[in-house]
N, C-alpha and C positions, 0 to 999 in steps of 0.2 A: 501493500502498499505505500503510495506515493514515493517509492523509491527513487524515482529518477531526479523530482524534483528536492527530495531531498539533500541529495548527493552534491545536487548544484549548490545550494544556499548553503551546508556545508561549506564547498570550497568559498566562497564567498567571503562566512562567516571567518574562515582562517585567515584570510587576506585580512582582515580588517585589525582580527586580536592582533597581528603581526606589528603593526604598525606604533603603536603604542598611546602613542597624543594623533587623535584622527582631527584632518580640518573640513573644511567645507564641501572642495572637491574633493576630497576622503569619501565621503559622506554620498556626494552625486557620482563618481566613479563607482560602487556600490548598487549604488540604488540601482545602474544603468544595467548593472547583470543581473539584477534581480529581476527589475525589467522585463528582461529577455527572458530569465530563467520561465518566469508563471505565464508568459507569451507560447513557449514553448512546451509551457505543460498544457496546452490547453486551457490555459483561464482565458475568461470576456476579453474582449481589452477594452472596453467601458472599464470594467473591472477595477483590471492592471492597471489603466492610467488613474482610475482615483485615489487608489492605495496607494501606489507610489508619491502623492501627491499629499496625502495625509502623513505617511511614515514622514519626507521631508520635513515637512512645517513644523514637527517634534521634532525633529532630527536634529535641524539644525540651531536650536536655541546654544546661548554661553550656557547654561547651568549643564546641556547635556557633554558640548565638546571639552568644555575644561575639568571635568566631575573627574575622576581618579580611574573611572573605569569606562569612558569613550565607548568603548566598542559590545563591551555589555551592557550598557543603555539602547543601546539602538537596534541587537539584538533583542532585549527586550521591548521595546516600543513594534519592532517586526513580527514579531509576538503575540503583543497584545491587539496587532491589527487586523492577525491573521486570524483569531476569536471571533473578533467581532464580523471581516469575513463571512465565515462558518457560521454565526448567530450571536452571537456573544454567550447565550444560556442556553444550558441545553433545554426541550420545550419537549415534554408529554404529550402525553395521548388525551384529550380530555375525556372524563368520562362520567352520563351523564348524573344528573340527581334521581332522576326515577327513571329505571331500566326501564326497557334493556337501550341499551348504548348500541348504536349505529352507526356502523362504519363504511363505505365502501370506497372501496380498490378499484384506480382506474391507470388506462394509460395506456401504452399501444403496446402491437404484440408483439410476445417474444422478451418485455421488459422482463418475466419474471412475478408476475400478479397469483397467479392461484399458486406456486410454492410459497410466496412469499406472507400469504392470506394464511393458508395449515402456518409460518411459522409465527403468525403471528398469532393465534390462537392455541401454540400451543405456550408460550409466552404469558399469558392472559389467564390459561389454565394451573402452570405453573404459581400463580400469583393466587391459587390459590378459586379461581371463578371458573364457570359454567358455562365457556364460550358456544356458537353456533355460525357455523361455516352455512353461507345461499350461493348454491351455485350457479348462478346468475348470468352465463357465459354460455348464452344461446346459439351464439355464431358459430365455435369449434366443439361438435359432439365431441371428441376427447377431453375435454377441460370437464364437461360433468366428473367422467371416468376416471379424471387424472384426481377432484377432491375426493372424492367416494375415496380415494387408497391413501391420500394423505392423512385424511380423517380419521380413519382404521389405524392406522399408524400411531398419529398422536392419543385417540382413542375419544375423538370431541365426533359430538354429532355430525353430516350434515345433510341439510334438507336442501330437496335436490327434486326434481320431476322428468320424465322425458315426454308428459302429455302437454306440459303447458306448453306454450309456441309465445306469449307474453311476459317479457321484463315485471310490467308495471302487476300482471298479478300474481307472478311468481311471486314479487317482494310483498306484495300486502300478506298472502297464504303466510310467506317464513311469519314476518312479524308478529299473526295470528297463533302462532305453532308458539314462538317463541315465546312470548308471555305467556302462554298457556298454563308454557317447562317453564317458564320463570330462564333460563336463557341469556343469559349477556357478558360481553358484549355479541351484537350478532354483526358476523363479518364476511358480507357483499364481494362476491368478486366477479366485475362485469368484466365482457367483453374487451377487450382489446381495439384497437379500436385509432388510424388518424385522423389527425388532432384537423385534416381538412373534408373530412367525411362529413358533411353538412347533416345527413339522414341521422346515424352515428350518434356523431354529441349532440345532437337533438334527444335522441333514447335517451343520453347520459340526464341532460337536462326533466325529463320527464319523472323517470328514476330517484331523481333530484328532490321534485318535489315531492314526491307520492311515498318518498322515507325519510322524508325530513330529518339527514343523518343527522349526525352530532360531528363528525370527521367526515375530509371527502380526501384521502391522500392519492400522490400523486405519488405509483412508481414507477423508479427508471434505473436502465441499465448502468451507474457510472462510465462503465466504459467507450460510454458514445459520445463525452464528453460534451461540446456546446450541441450536437443534437437535440442530446437530453435539455437541457436546462433551456431552451429555445420549443421545444415542446410543452414542456414545462406550464412558461409561462401562457401559451394560449390558451393552454385545458386551463390556466389563473383566470386567463379573463373570460372566456366562454362559459363556463361554467361556474367557476372559482372552488381554488381549492381551498385546503387547512391544512397541509403539509407536504416533506416529501420523506419518502423511501429509495434510500436509494439502493440498488444492489449490486452485487460482483465488485464492492470493494478491494476486495481482497485480491483480483487481479489488474486493478487497476494503478500502473507506477506513475501517471501524470497526474489525476486529482484537479483536473479542469474545470468537470461539474461539481462536484464538491467545495470549490472555493468559488463559484459563481451564482451558484441555482439561488439563494437565499441575498444575493445582494438584484441579483435580477428580476427574481420571480418576488420579493417582500414576502416570499412564504417559510417557513426551515424547516431542516433535515429535522427527521423526529429519529428513524432507526433505519438502519444501517444490514446489507448482510453482506455477511465475513466471507462465504461456505457454500457448499452445497445442502450441508446435512443441516436435518429441521429444526436444531438446537442454532444457524449457523445470524443468528440474530440480536445487533444491540444496540443501546438505547446510544444516541451521537447523543457524545458531551466534545463542544469545538473547544475547548479550553483542553483537554487530553490527546485532540487531535491534532492540534496545531502544535502539542509538541511532540508530538509522531515524527510532523515535518517536519520539523526544525532538527529531526534524532536527539529530544532529550528523551526518550521515550517516554512511556505510558504504563506506568510502576503501579496507581490507583484501578487497571481497569485490567493488570493479571492478577494482582489480588482477588479481583472479584471474581474471575473467571476460578479462580483456584481456591474461595470456598465454596463456589458450586460443586468442585470436583469431589475438593477431599471434606469429608465428613468432621466433624470434633471430637466427637467419644473417638473413632477410628483412627484419625491421628495420637488420641492419646495411647490407644491398646499398641500404637506402632511405637510408640515412642517408650512406652517401657521394656517391651520386644525390643529393643536397640540397647538400652540401659543392661539389659538383663543379657546382653550378647546374645537374642534366639530369635534374629533375624532371619529367613529361611527364604529359596526360594519363590517357594506361595507367595511372601509377601509383596518379593520385586516383581513379580506377575503381577499381582495387584496395584503393585503403584504405578507400573508403566499403564497397564489396563485404565486407569484415573488419570496418567499426564495426556495419556492419548483422548480422555472425555475434552482437558480444553481446546481442542482442536489442532491446526498441524503444530510442528515442531518450531517450524520456520514463524510462524505468526505469534507464536508464544514469546522468540526470544527476539522479536522484533519490537517488542513491550519496551524490552530492556535498554534504558540510558547506554548511548552510545553503540546500539548494537549494529549500525547500517555499514560500521566500519568492520567490525568480527564477522557479520555475517560474507564480507566477501573473501574469508581464507578460509569458511566454514562449507564443507558441501558435506547437506543433510541428505543420507537415504528414508526414506518413513518404514523401508523394508529390510532393516538392520531389525527394531521392533518384531516385524510379525516371524521371525528369524528366532527373537530371542527366545520369543511363549512356545515358539513351536519344538523347540530343543525341551524349555525345563515342563511342557506338556509331552515332552517323551520318557522322562525321567519319573521313575516312579515316586509313590506317596515319602518313602522312608530315602532317598532319594537328593529329595528335596530337602527333605528337613535335617539331616546330616550327608552332606556332600565328601565329606572323609572316606565314603566308602566306594565312591566312585573313582572304580580301578580300569585298567586297560582294556580289559571284556564288553565291559558297563557302558564305558562312551566311545564304542564301535555301534554297538545296539541300538541308544540315545542318539547316534550320528544315523541313522540307517533310517527312526524309525520319526525323524524330524525332516529328513530331505534333505540333510544338510550334508558337513565334512568333521570327520573327527577333528581337524584343527578348528575350525567355529565349534565345537563343543568345551574342546579344551580351554579359546581362548577367553571365553563366557564366564567360566569356575573361578580358572587367574585373575575377570577385571569383579565377579563376585567377590574371591579373597578377596581381594582390594581393598576393596568397597568394606568390608566386611572389621578391617585394618582401621580405615578412618575413621568405622565410626566407636570405632576402641579409642584413636584419637581423639575423637571430639567430645567423646566424655572426660579424655582427662586432659580437656583443654591446653593439646599439643599445635602444632602444625600443621596442616592439609596442602596433601597434593592431588588433589581429584583424581579418581580414574576411570578411564574414557569409558566408561560402558554406555554410553547415549552413542546415537549412531553416528557421529559429525569428530 
């Protein structure tokens, strides 16, 4: 996410820091480079122009240039202005005080509305609510089946009908059922449509009048850059939207849509899709994203993801095992599973400050995790508890059973033993050298 832009900005700021004392010309030179970097990142040119002007007016004051660390002050101003570009503060979905809350999902074909609708339903379910999905995409026959399948995956009710051909009638019936069954919120997956298709855009207006939604969320593919921004603007002008969900953010190395869309449409980004998995939907925090863009990491999001994946009681049990030196291969397998639940390792590492430079020298192969789990699964319960009994013949059997080599088995056992030694040193408060137990 934002990798290309982050690289360029880090390079610009490195030059600034190297100067020590800054002059107005130095700031202007840096801002010229920032302007080019933002334009290359596909940020709207009007947005870039106003952004650079705001930064310059704040950065050339005497209190900045004559401060002890002028470069840091300029970086701070850039950070604050990027936060503002992204929306300033997080914007949550507004829930109705009189349920059900109705949320309409709108956007182009292929933007990810159906999958995002299911992800949103799952998010509400995790919060203890009873969401209902409505399959109102009557243009694409497979959309209803897709939503039904996703609904089963997350155990959420999907209201659908293969007989009703009128979206107004379908939505009216869906709302009636939702009120009877006390379902809340009601998430309506509408058909993808081009903003220039008057007939379909008028259909959306009619749906809006019938549903009286609390939120209309425009779902946009972040990787389409300024196309997504311009189309969001048109949707807002024609039907009115309340917020934006940007999908495929994990694949967007530039970030032009994220940095332009709020300024152009006046509507906030509320959520971002960060992967294909059903749980890969995050709240959008402008300050955290600004830190990622500037290579400062996003430790708060990392902590939140870890808290979701790791249960507090289980963590205490694990600590007790480590203290008593009873850590086994079963425990290692369990921790790997939990780490993988947090998302791709590359995404996790990218949240660490300075990770952008680190990642250049690290090659991550997620398949190594699969190999480790296969080797552990091929061990007997006794071998997992007590690896000391794994002799040469056992290692051959484990390698055959896991589809790996004896070398792979030997390496894992060696790394596991190193990890146990590391845990012992940690307990004793000695210096540590991390073993290469992870796939990079």
